C-alpha positions in Angstrom: 0.0 0.0 0.0 1.5 3.3 -1.1 1.2 6.0 1.5 2.5 9.5 2.4 1.7 9.3 6.1 4.9 8.8 8.1 7.2 11.1 6.1 5.0 14.1 7.0 5.1 13.2 10.7 8.9 12.7 10.4 9.4 16.0 8.8 7.4 17.7 11.6 9.1 16.1 14.5 12.6 16.5 13.1 12.5 19.8 11.3 10.5 21.6 13.9 13.1 20.8 16.6 15.9 22.8 14.7 18.1 22.0 17.6 20.9 19.8 19.2 22.0 17.0 21.4 23.1 19.0 24.5 21.9 18.0 27.9 19.8 20.1 30.3 22.6 20.7 32.8 23.3 24.2 33.9 25.6 26.1 31.5 27.5 29.3 31.3 25.6 32.2 29.8 25.8 31.9 26.0 26.5 34.6 23.5 24.1 35.5 20.8 26.3 33.9 18.2 26.8 30.7 20.1 23.0 30.3 20.5 22.5 30.8 16.8 25.2 28.2 16.0 23.6 25.7 18.4 20.0 26.2 17.1 21.0 26.1 13.5 23.2 23.0 13.8 20.1 20.8 14.1 20.9 19.1 17.5 17.9 18.2 19.7 16.7 20.3 22.6 13.6 20.0 24.7 10.7 22.3 23.9 11.5 24.3 27.1 15.1 24.7 26.2 14.2 25.9 22.7 11.7 28.5 24.0 14.3 29.7 26.5 17.0 30.2 24.0 14.7 31.9 21.5 13.5 34.2 24.3 17.2 35.2 25.0 17.7 36.0 21.3 14.5 38.1 21.2 15.5 40.0 24.2 19.1 40.5 22.9 18.5 41.5 19.3 16.7 44.8 18.4 15.3 45.2 14.9 18.0 47.8 14.2 20.5 44.9 14.2 19.0 43.8 10.9 21.3 40.9 10.1 20.8 39.0 13.3 17.2 40.1 13.6 16.3 38.5 10.2 18.4 35.4 11.2 16.2 35.1 14.3 13.0 35.4 12.3 14.1 32.4 10.2 14.4 30.3 13.4 11.0 31.6 14.6 9.4 30.6 11.3 10.6 27.0 11.6 9.3 26.8 15.2 5.6 27.0 14.2 3.6 23.7 14.9 3.6 21.8 11.6 0.8 19.5 12.9 -1.7 22.3 13.4 -3.4 23.7 10.3 -3.9 27.1 11.9 -0.3 27.3 13.0 0.9 26.4 9.4 -1.2 29.2 8.0 0.2 31.6 10.6 3.8 30.5 9.6 3.1 31.3 6.0 1.8 34.7 6.9 4.7 35.3 9.3 7.2 34.4 6.5 5.4 36.8 4.0 5.7 39.6 6.5 9.4 39.1 6.9 10.0 38.7 3.2 8.3 42.1 2.5 10.6 44.0 4.8 12.6 46.6 2.9 16.0 45.4 4.1 15.7 41.7 3.7 17.4 41.6 0.2 20.6 42.7 1.9 20.8 39.4 3.9 20.3 36.8 1.2 20.9 33.7 3.2 18.4 34.5 6.0 15.9 35.6 3.4 16.2 32.3 1.5 15.9 30.4 4.8 12.6 32.1 5.4 11.4 31.5 1.9 12.3 27.8 2.3 10.3 27.7 5.6 7.3 29.2 3.8 7.5 26.7 0.9 7.6 23.8 3.4 4.5 25.0 5.3 2.8 25.5 1.9 3.5 21.9 1.0 2.0 20.7 4.3 -1.1 22.9 3.6 -1.5 21.2 0.2 -0.3 24.1 -1.8 2.0 21.9 -3.8 2.5 24.1 -6.9 3.5 27.1 -4.7 5.8 24.8 -2.7 7.6 23.6 -5.8 8.1 27.2 -7.1 9.5 28.1 -3.6 11.9 25.1 -3.5 13.2 25.8 -7.0 13.8 29.5 -6.3 15.7 28.8 -3.1 17.8 26.1 -4.7 18.7 28.3 -7.6 19.6 31.3 -5.5 21.4 29.1 -2.9 23.8 28.0 -5.6 24.4 31.6 -6.6 25.5 32.6 -3.1 27.2 29.2 -2.5 25.3 28.4 0.7 25.9 24.7 1.2 23.5 24.3 4.1 20.7 26.0 2.2 21.4 23.9 -0.9 21.2 20.7 1.2 18.1 21.8 3.1 16.1 22.8 0.0 17.1 19.8 -2.1 16.3 17.5 0.8 12.8 18.9 1.2 12.2 19.0 -2.5 13.5 15.5 -2.9 11.1 14.2 -0.2 8.2 15.9 -1.9 9.0 14.6 -5.3 9.5 11.1 -3.8 5.9 11.3 -2.5 4.6 12.3 -5.9 6.5 9.4 -7.6 9.0 11.6 -9.4 12.0 9.5 -8.4 14.4 10.9 -11.0 14.6 14.3 -9.3 14.0 12.9 -5.8 17.0 10.6 -5.9 19.3 13.2 -7.4 18.2 15.8 -4.7 18.4 13.4 -1.8 21.8 11.9 -2.7 23.2 15.4 -3.2 21.8 16.6 0.1 23.2 13.5 1.9 26.7 14.1 0.7 26.5 17.8 1.7 25.2 17.0 5.2 27.9 14.4 5.7 30.7 16.6 4.5 29.4 19.5 6.7 29.2 17.1 9.7 25.5 17.9 10.2 24.6 14.5 11.6 21.1 15.5 12.6 20.1 16.7 9.2 22.0 13.8 7.6 19.7 11.4 9.6 16.6 13.2 8.5 17.7 13.1 4.8 18.7 9.4 5.0 15.2 8.6 6.3 13.7 10.4 3.2 16.2 8.6 1.0 15.3 5.2 2.5 11.6 6.1 1.9 12.3 6.9 -1.7 13.9 3.5 -2.2 10.8 1.9 -0.6 8.5 3.8 -2.9 10.8 3.0 -5.8 10.3 -0.7 -5.2 13.3 -1.6 -3.1 11.9 -2.0 0.4 14.8 -4.3 1.5 17.3 -1.4 1.1 14.9 0.9 2.8 14.6 -1.4 5.8 18.3 -1.6 6.1 18.6 2.2 6.4 15.6 2.4 8.8 17.2 -0.1 11.1 20.4 1.8 11.0 18.6 5.0 11.9 16.5 3.4 14.6 19.8 2.2 16.3 21.3 5.7 16.1 18.2 7.4 17.5 18.0 5.0 20.4 21.6 5.7 21.3 20.6 9.4 21.4 17.5 8.6 23.6 15.4 10.1 20.8 12.5 7.7 21.2 10.1 9.7 19.0 12.4 9.4 16.0 13.1 5.7 16.7 9.4 5.0 16.7 9.0 6.8 13.4 11.7 4.5 11.9 9.7 1.5 13.2 6.7 2.8 11.5 8.6 3.2 8.2 9.7 -0.4 8.5 6.1 -1.4 9.0 5.2 0.3 5.7 8.1 -1.4 4.0 7.1 -4.9 5.3 3.5 -4.1 4.1 4.9 -3.4 0.6 6.7 -6.8 0.7 3.3 -8.4 1.5 4.3 -9.4 5.0 1.2 -7.9 6.7 1.5 -9.7 10.0 5.0 -8.3 10.4 3.8 -4.9 9.4 1.0 -5.1 12.0 3.5 -6.0 14.7 5.5 -2.8 14.0 2.4 -0.6 13.5 1.0 -1.8 16.9 4.3 -0.9 18.6 4.2 2.6 17.1 0.5 3.0 17.9 0.9 2.0 21.6 3.9 4.4 21.9 1.9 7.4 20.6 -1.1 6.4 22.7 1.1 6.3 25.8 2.5 9.7 24.9 -1.1 11.1 24.7 -0.4 12.2 21.1 -3.8 11.4 19.6 -3.0 12.8 16.1 0.1 10.7 15.6 -1.8 7.6 17.0 -4.6 8.4 14.5 -2.2 8.4 11.6 -0.9 5.0 12.6 -4.5 3.8 13.0 -5.0 4.5 9.3 -2.0 2.3 8.4 -3.2 -0.4 10.7 -6.6 -0.4 9.1 -4.9 -0.8 5.6 -3.0 -3.9 6.7 -6.0 -5.4 8.4 -8.1 -5.0 5.3 -5.4 -6.9 3.4 -5.8 -9.7 5.9 -9.7 -9.5 5.5 -10.1 -8.4 9.1 -12.7 -5.8 8.2 -14.3 -5.3 11.6 -10.9 -4.7 13.3 -10.0 -2.3 10.4 -13.2 -0.4 10.9 -12.4 0.0 14.6 -9.1 1.7 13.9 -10.7 3.9 11.2 -13.2 5.1 13.8 -10.2 6.1 16.0 -8.6 7.9 13.1 -11.7 9.9 12.2 -11.6 11.6 15.6 -8.4 13.4 14.8 -7.9 13.5 11.0 -9.6 16.3 9.1 -9.9 16.9 5.4 -7.1 19.5 5.6 -4.7 16.7 6.4 -4.8 15.4 2.8 -2.0 12.9 3.0 -3.8 11.0 5.9 -7.4 11.9 5.0 -7.1 10.5 1.4 -6.1 7.0 2.5 -8.5 7.0 5.5 -11.5 7.7 3.1 -10.2 5.0 0.7 -10.1 2.4 3.4 -13.5 3.5 4.7 -14.8 2.9 1.1 -13.4 -0.6 1.2 -15.2 -1.3 4.5 -18.5 0.0 3.1 -18.0 -2.1 0.0 -17.5 -5.3 2.1 -20.7 -4.5 3.9 -22.5 -4.1 0.5 -23.0 -0.3 1.1 -21.9 0.6 -2.4 -23.3 4.1 -2.5 -21.6 5.0 0.7 -18.4 3.6 -0.7 -18.7 5.9 -3.7 -19.1 8.9 -1.5 -15.9 8.0 0.4 -14.1 7.5 -2.9 -15.2 11.0 -4.1 -13.7 12.6 -1.0 -10.5 10.5 -1.2 -10.0 11.5 -4.9 -10.3 15.2 -4.1 -7.6 14.8 -1.4 -5.3 12.8 -3.6 -5.6 15.4 -6.4 -4.8 18.2 -4.0 -1.5 16.6 -3.1 -0.9 15.3 -6.7 -0.6 11.7 -5.5 -1.0 9.6 -8.7 -0.1 6.4 -6.9 -3.1 6.9 -4.6 -5.3 7.8 -7.5 -4.4 4.7 -9.4 -5.2 2.5 -6.4 -8.5 4.4 -6.0 -9.5 4.0 -9.6 -9.0 0.3 -9.6 -11.1 -0.2 -6.5 -13.8 2.2 -7.9 -14.2 0.0 -10.9 -15.0 -2.9 -8.6 -17.7 -0.8 -6.9 -19.3 0.1 -10.1 -19.1 -3.5 -11.3 -21.0 -4.6 -8.2 -23.7 -1.9 -9.1 -23.8 -3.3 -12.7 -22.9 0.2 -13.9 -20.6 -1.1 -16.6 -19.8 2.2 -18.4 -18.6 3.9 -15.2 -16.7 0.7 -14.2 -15.0 0.7 -17.6 -14.2 4.4 -17.3 -12.6 3.9 -13.8 -10.6 1.0 -15.2 -9.5 3.2 -18.1 -8.3 5.8 -15.5 -6.4 3.2 -13.6 -4.7 1.9 -16.7 -3.7 5.4 -17.8 -2.4 6.3 -14.3 -0.6 2.9 -14.1 1.1 3.4 -17.4 2.2 6.9 -16.4 3.6 5.6 -13.2 5.3 2.7 -15.1 6.9 5.1 -17.6 8.0 7.4 -14.8 9.4 4.4 -12.9 11.3 3.2 -15.9 12.8 6.7 -16.4 13.5 6.8 -12.6 15.3 3.5 -12.6 17.7 4.8 -15.2 18.2 8.0 -13.1 18.6 5.9 -9.9 21.3 3.8 -11.5 23.1 6.9 -12.7 22.8 8.5 -9.3 24.3 5.4 -7.7 27.2 5.3 -10.1 27.8 9.0 -10.0 28.2 9.3 -6.3 31.9 9.9 -6.6 31.3 12.8 -9.0 28.7 14.2 -6.7 31.1 13.9 -3.7 33.9 15.7 -5.7 31.5 18.6 -6.6 30.3 18.9 -3.0 33.8 18.9 -1.7 34.7 21.8 -4.0 31.6 23.7 -2.8 32.7 23.0 0.8 36.2 24.3 0.1 34.7 27.5 -1.3 32.4 27.7 1.7 35.4 27.4 4.0 37.1 30.1 2.1 34.1 32.4 2.4 33.8 31.7 6.1 37.5 32.5 6.5 36.9 35.8 4.6 34.0 36.6 6.9 36.2 36.0 10.0 38.8 38.4 8.5 36.1 41.0 8.0 34.9 40.6 11.5 38.4 41.1 12.9 38.8 44.2 10.7 35.8 45.8 12.3 37.8 46.3 15.4 40.4 48.2 13.4 37.9 50.7 11.8 39.3 53.5 13.9 42.9 52.8 12.9 45.0 55.2 10.9 44.1 56.0 7.3 47.0 53.9 6.0 45.7 50.7 7.5 42.2 51.4 6.2 43.6 51.9 2.7 45.5 48.6 2.9 42.4 46.8 4.2 40.2 48.1 1.4 42.9 47.1 -1.1 43.0 43.5 0.2 39.2 43.3 0.3 39.0 44.5 -3.3 41.6 41.9 -4.3 39.7 39.1 -2.6 36.5 40.3 -4.3 38.1 40.2 -7.7 39.4 36.6 -7.1 36.0 35.6 -5.8 34.3 36.9 -8.9 36.8 35.0 -11.1 36.1 31.9 -9.1 32.4 32.3 -9.5 32.8 32.8 -13.2 34.9 29.7 -13.5 32.4 27.7 -11.4 29.6 28.8 -13.6 31.5 27.5 -16.7 32.4 24.3 -14.9 28.8 23.8 -13.7 27.5 23.8 -17.3 30.2 21.8 -19.0 31.0 18.1 -19.0 34.6 17.7 -17.8 35.5 14.8 -20.2 33.9 15.7 -23.5 33.7 19.5 -23.1 30.1 19.3 -24.3 27.2 20.9 -22.4 26.4 18.8 -19.3 23.0 17.5 -18.3 22.0 20.6 -16.3 22.7 23.0 -19.2 21.3 20.6 -21.9 18.0 20.2 -20.1 17.8 24.0 -19.3 18.3 24.8 -23.0 15.8 22.2 -24.0 13.2 23.8 -21.7 13.9 27.2 -23.4 13.5 25.7 -26.9 10.4 23.8 -25.9 8.8 27.0 -24.5 9.2 28.8 -27.9 5.7 28.1 -29.3 6.6 29.7 -32.7 9.3 27.2 -33.5 9.5 23.4 -34.0 11.9 21.2 -31.9 13.3 17.8 -32.4 15.5 15.6 -30.2 18.0 12.9 -30.9 18.8 10.8 -27.7 21.6 8.4 -28.4 24.2 6.3 -26.6 27.1 4.0 -27.5 26.1 0.3 -28.0 27.7 -2.2 -25.7 29.9 0.4 -24.2 30.5 -1.7 -21.1 32.2 -4.3 -23.4 34.5 -1.6 -24.7 35.5 -0.7 -21.1 35.9 -4.3 -20.1 38.0 -5.3 -23.2 40.1 -2.2 -23.8 40.0 -0.4 -20.4 38.3 2.7 -19.1 41.0 5.0 -20.6 40.2 3.8 -24.1 36.5 4.0 -23.2 36.9 7.7 -22.3 38.7 8.4 -25.6 35.8 6.7 -27.4 33.4 9.0 -25.7 35.5 12.0 -26.7 35.5 10.8 -30.4 31.8 10.3 -30.2 31.3 13.8 -28.8 33.6 15.4 -31.5 31.8 13.5 -34.3 28.4 14.6 -33.1 29.5 18.2 -32.8 30.9 18.3 -36.3 27.7 17.0 -37.9 25.4 19.5 -36.2 24.5 23.1 -37.0 25.6 26.1 -35.0 22.0 26.5 -33.8 21.9 22.9 -32.5 23.2 21.8 -29.1 24.9 18.5 -28.2 25.0 17.5 -24.5 26.3 14.6 -22.5 23.4 13.7 -20.1 24.7 10.3 -18.8 27.7 8.0 -18.8 27.5 7.1 -22.5 24.3 8.9 -23.2 24.0 12.1 -25.3 21.2 14.4 -26.3 21.0 16.6 -29.4 18.6 19.6 -29.4 17.5 20.5 -32.9 15.4 23.7 -32.9 13.5 24.5 -36.0 13.6 20.9 -37.1 10.9 18.5 -38.1 10.7 14.8 -37.2 11.5 13.8 -40.8 14.6 16.1 -40.9 15.7 14.8 -37.6 15.4 11.2 -38.7 17.6 11.9 -41.7 20.2 13.5 -39.5 20.0 10.6 -37.0 20.3 7.9 -39.7 23.3 9.7 -41.3 24.9 10.1 -37.9 24.4 6.4 -37.0 25.9 5.3 -40.3 28.8 7.7 -39.9 29.7 6.4 -36.5 29.5 2.8 -37.6 32.0 3.5 -40.3 34.4 5.5 -38.1 37.9 4.0 -38.0 39.0 3.7 -34.4 42.1 1.5 -35.0 44.2 4.5 -33.9 42.9 4.0 -30.4 43.0 0.2 -30.3 43.1 -2.7 -32.7 39.8 -4.4 -33.4 38.0 -1.5 -31.8 34.6 -0.7 -33.4 31.7 1.4 -32.3 28.0 1.9 -33.1 25.2 3.9 -31.6 21.5 3.6 -31.1 19.3 6.7 -31.3 15.7 7.7 -30.4 14.2 10.5 -32.4 11.2 12.7 -31.5 9.7 16.1 -32.5 7.5 18.4 -30.5 3.9 17.6 -31.1 1.2 18.0 -28.3 3.7 17.3 -25.5 2.8 19.1 -22.3 6.4 19.6 -21.2 10.0 19.1 -22.3 10.3 16.2 -19.8 7.4 14.4 -21.6 9.1 15.0 -25.0 12.3 13.6 -23.5 10.5 10.6 -22.1 9.3 9.8 -25.6 12.8 10.0 -26.9 13.9 7.6 -24.1 11.2 5.1 -25.2 12.4 5.4 -28.8 16.0 4.8 -27.7 14.9 1.7 -25.8 13.1 0.5 -28.9 16.3 1.0 -31.0 18.2 -1.1 -28.5 15.6 -3.8 -28.4 15.5 -3.9 -32.2 19.1 -4.8 -32.5 21.1 -1.5 -31.9 23.0 0.5 -34.6 19.9 2.2 -35.8 17.6 5.2 -35.2 14.0 4.9 -34.3 11.4 7.7 -34.0 8.4 8.0 -31.7 5.2 10.0 -32.2 2.4 10.9 -29.8 0.5 7.9 -31.1 3.4 5.7 -30.0 3.9 4.6 -33.6 7.5 3.5 -33.8 9.1 4.2 -37.2 12.5 2.9 -38.2 
């Protein structure tokens, strides 16, 4: 059973703490900066300690101290109660008020932290489109100011959201990048949160065994820290994974442990969310009466505003009504469940609902509606399958590109350390502001020199960030960005050629990775030579390349692709190694009624797969009618 129940609770309990592992023993009075450092590090404090430290900051920082004041407002935003709808709405209003202040643009990092807080509360309130826009904005600007913590935070939250929606391609890339950043920054608390979301993504992706391994690791770590709430959340996640494996009795054992814990803690809302999960497992075991008992418990605490919980609760209620032959009541429950699933864009839940709805209409002998519901299920199931296939490719790339991600993150961390060092120098120089004019002139000279170097570094980083280091072609990020621009130009046609080297692994195995790299360079040079100046060739994977052909029809693109396939197969590579030969397979598409660039790219990926299946060394096209033409 696919659910987004526990990730929401996990995000609330972990993100709302914003605090550390220190004990409650008496301490020396802390400075404002040390309190900020402690609260922003992510270590766990009791609610009383958190309130006390925030009170100290409020009393110590006047609004005239704009930098620290805005930094404090970011902490206050995250401290709203995420489990309370009214509090979430207040948090969004609070964030808007801070964003509108005239001086906020001067303190970019704190401003982005507040915008990230706002986007997260919007996601929890079901405002998914606004949340996505907020996450994207923060990520883009965090890279510009090279704030590693913000990059990790925003990509972690966005990855968790995309994971829930079933968009594993972006989710895995976001979560793996965030994991490396947190680990390299030694932010163990945030690393644990992100690892939990990463494990959940593997579970949703169809790898519950890997997810259970990570959950058990996290449970052990939380128990060592006496963080029982988080340990129980990991137990609940394991229950969902076991349920996915079809081991419903094992799942019920874990769910019951979690339910009893929240009940003893007098946390009725958390207990109610577990009750929804328990009812789902009981229904799988045909224990309808027991399932209905737990649904009654859930209804006392879960309202329609809690879409992630409410949607599955109503779906399970419909199953109970159906078992009792109360078909019309089941349809009413399904209508409410569908509305909730749509608000949070949960296609997995909608597919499950449509399949069950067809059974209800069948029992009512309403064959047209039964057929319509079944059609909806097939459509959603196909969409999820296509997305899963694309995501499996992305997941494999993510797993094998971890070394590259690690290298890029280390470079960012080194830059961050250099920036922090510069900040320390500037702080020390404040004490010398009344020094003689000669020292002031020298200080300004060095600051200017550092600024020039930093600008040069930023320019170099921009170039590196958009270029593949091996082939010197545009990298995946730039290629997809240019593709989005071409696609959005409604006045011009657009065609894509997605190709990769056939049996490239055999080349690496037989001739070595050095020759393999040279083959990729030859392939990149050959593709560049055959294209127009207006076209763009990019490397988007290990041996996978994408050619953007603006102003080109499908027929023209097929001619180019076939000529390119033939040219590559005839290329003499004996200069690199004896008996070395190479061929490519290509998928060709042109913009038709595609709703987005990603949809167009997905059709190209399907065509490439068809070319591989058909025997390689060929180009195959794909139209919106899925007619494959060689």
